[in-house]
N, C-alpha and C positions, 0 to 999 in steps of 0.2 A: 544335425543341425549344426553349428558350431555357437560355442557359449556365447561368442561378441554378439550373432544375430539375434540371441534370444534376448538380451538385455538392450538392445539396442532403441526398440522400440521407447522401453522407460527411458533411456537417458534424454532422448528427443523429446519426450513429455517434459520431464525434468527441467528442462533448458529453457523450451517454449513456455510454459507455465511460469517462471520466473521472470522472462521477459514482460509476461501480463503483468505481473505484480507490482514490478518497477515502475511501469505507465502508468498504475491506477495509485494517487497519491493517497485515496481511501484506505487500501488494502496493504502498502508497504512504503517506508521513508515519508510518514506524514508529517515528523518534526521537520523533516529537511525542505517539504513543500512548503508546510507553514511560515519557516524562516523566510525564504525566499518570496512570499506572495503578503508579508505584510500584517498575516492575521496573528501571528505569534503572540502580540501584544496583547490584545484584544482579548485572546485566550488566557493567557497566563501574567496580565497585567493585576498589579495590585492597586484596590482603590485609592484614588487622589486622594491628597490631605488636604483638608479644609482649608479655605484661603482666610476663613475669620476664626479666630479663638472663640471657646465656650462662653466664655466673659461677654465676648464682644456681642455674641447673637441672643444671651441673656438681654443685655442692656436694649438690643433692638427690638425684642418681644415685648418687653415692660413699656418702651417708649410706644411701640405700635397699638399694642391692645390693653392698657393699663394695666396696674395691680402689681403684684411680686412675682417674682418666678420663685418657684420652690423645687425646681429641677432643671437639667437640661442634660441631653445625652448624646453624642454624633452616631448620625445614622447613615446609610447611603440608599440613596433614590437614583431612580433612571436618568436623573440630572445632573447627580454627581454628589457629592459630601452635601452634608445640611445636617442642622441640629433638630432635636425636637426638645420644645422648652415647653415647662406646664408652668401656667399661670395663674395665682390664686388672686382672683378678681376682688374687687372692693365689696361687691355682693354675696362674697363666699363659695362662687362657683371657682372649679377648676378648668381652664382652657389648656386644651394642646395643641400648639401652633408650630409649623415647621418653619426654619430660618435657612435660606439657602446658605449653604458653606462657600 
């Protein structure tokens, strides 16, 4: 039997499996398919910057809840950026509040 006929089924198998891989974006070409689908930004997007500053968030929290802010830090929530502000209330209790950014 000629050598070509021995390896012919292997060549056919390789070519057909390559076509299957190219047709399925989950197996091959994932980056290209994400770019074309618009989903790339959802997976690679960095968190959005807050629209207010930490100082503004502290002011909002102090006015809304009374007392004095003793700390604030930026956090990411499912609704977007926000600030977690710690308020020392007049009765001595610490209240943690979240102010949307």
